[in-house]
N, C-alpha and C positions, 0 to 999 in steps of 0.2 A: 710514511704519511699517507700515500695512496692506499695502502692496505688498510690502515685504520679508518680512512674515510669510506672505503668500500664496505668494511664491516659495519660501520655506523648506518650507512644507507640500507644495508641488508637487514639490520635490526629494526629500522623504521618501517620497512616494507612487510615485516612478518605479520602484523595484525591483519593487513589486507589480504595476504596470502592465506591465512588461516580462515578468514571469513569467506573467501572465495571457495575454498575447499569445502567448508562447512555447508555453504549454500547448495553446492552440487549434491552432497551426500544427503542432506535433509530432504531436498526435493525428490531424490530418487528413492530413499528408503523410509521416509517418515521420521517422526521424532523419536519414538521408542527404540527403533531399530538402529538409530545412528549411535555409534560409539566414538568417543573422543580419540581413541586409538586409531580408528580409521581416518578421522579428520587429520590427525597428526601425520599419518603416513601419506595422505594425499597432498598435504601442504609441505612435505619434506622436512618436518621438524619432529621433535620428541613430544610425547604427551605432556611431560613436565613443562615444556616451552609454552604450550597452550595456557597452562595455569599462570604463567607470567602476565598474561594479557586478559584472561577471562576467568571469572570465579567458578563457573560451572557450565554444563551443557546448556542450561536455560539462559545463562548470561550470553553465551555465544549466539544462540538463536535470537535473543532479543536484539543484540547488536546488528545482526544481519538484517532484521526487519527494519531497524532504525536507519541503517545505511541506505536502504531502498526508499523509505518514505519521508524521512526528515527533509531532504532538499526539496522534494516536490510539495510537501505540505507547507514548508516555509515559504516557497514561492507564492502559493495561493494566499497564505496569511498576509504576506507583505502587500500583495496586490489588493486585497480586500481593504486594507488600511489606507492605500494611496490612490486607488482607482477613481477617476472622475467621470468615467463614461457610464453607460446605462447598466442597470443590474441584469438585464437580459444578456448583454455581452459578457458580463462578469460570470454569470452562471454558466454560460456556454463555454467559457474558458475553463472553469472548474471541472465541468463534465469532460472536456478534452483532456485534462490532466488525469482524470480517473481512467480514461481510455488508455493513456500512456502507461499507467501503472498496471492495468489489466492485460495489456498486450505486449509490452516491451520489457517487463521485469519478471522475476520469479516470485513476486509476492502472491499471485493467485495460488501457486503450488504450496506456499507456506500457509496461506489461509485454509486451504483444504486440509493440511495437517492439523491446524488448530481445531477445525470443526470435527475432524475424525477422532482426535486424541485428547480433547479438552477435559473430558471427565477424569481421565487418568493423570493429567498434568495441569492442575489448576493454575500453576504459576505462569505457564505460557498463555493460558486462556485469559487470565486477568491482565497480563501485560498487553496482549493484543486488543482486548476490550478497551482498556484505558488509553493506550497510546495510539491506536489506529482507528478503531470504530468510533469512539467518543470524540476524538480529535477531528475526524472526518465529518461526523455529524455536526460538530460545532461550527466548522467552516461553512458548510452548506446552510446551516441555520442563519448565520450572520448575513449571508448573501440574500436569502429569502426575506429576512426581516428588513434589510436595507431596501429591497425592492418594494415591500409593503409600505414602508415609511415614506418613500419617494412617490408613491402612487403608481408605480410601474407594475406591481403584482397585486392581484386581488387578495383580500384578507382571507386567511385560511389557517388551519392547524399546522403550524410550521413543523412540528415533530412528525406528523403524518406525512407531510409533503417530502421531508427529507428521506423517510423510509421508502416512499414511492420512487425516489431517485436511485437510492442505493441498492435496494434488494433486487430489482430486475438486472442491474449490472452484475451483481454477485451471482445470480442464477445463470446468466449467459456465460459468465466466465467459468464457473464450475462445470457447466455443460460442455464447454469446449475442452476443458481438461479431461473430462471423463469420456467423451465420445469422439474426440478428435476434431480436426478442422473441417467440419461439414459445411457445405455451402449455405445451408439453412441457418447456420450459426455465425455467419460472416460478421466479424466485429465492426467493420467499417459501416456496413448497412445498419447494423443494430444501433450503434452509438449515434449515428446521424438521425435515425428515426426516433430513438429514445429522447434525444435532446429536443427534437421538434415537438413531441408529445408533451414533454415537461414544460417547455416554454409556452406552448399554446394553452396548457391547462392553468398556468399561473398568471397569464396575461390579464391585466386589469380590464382591458377593453375587448376581451374575447367574445366571440359570437355565441349566443345561447340558443 
């Protein structure tokens, strides 16, 4: 009985072991150079075992990205629907979650892969666009629209405002990946300053 339970637990742990191995190899080698054989070896399973859980390399990559983002996006989306405080606080929280993703996960390395290899692998480009970029845009749009409706934010082009939040974060993150942890690129200082700029720019009663 104990042996059977141990085997069952081992089987249940395999998908997580495979995605953990895949994350390391994707981040180190990129998408094109990653082979499922290498992922299998790193995870301590056969290549055939990978296909029991994932349809393809693209499916494995997508699962890894989902595992990183879904809990964090879900937290933001739940809060947007339930939060009773100010939109300024809500947007500050969302930017804080973007900082967590940018500094505490491997998603930036995966984003770099998507940007570098998207022309050759449209399936990962389309997945990342639809499930990450557009979902993130949607969450920030809802917060800004909420603030405008409540008179907390000035009226503005919401789509443009979202881009002005997202793209500086993306550039700072990619710069840190490419050039290392330079003091000029300190994420703590950047995110604090960026949030202040954004919130001052959106404030309905801002000084002119």
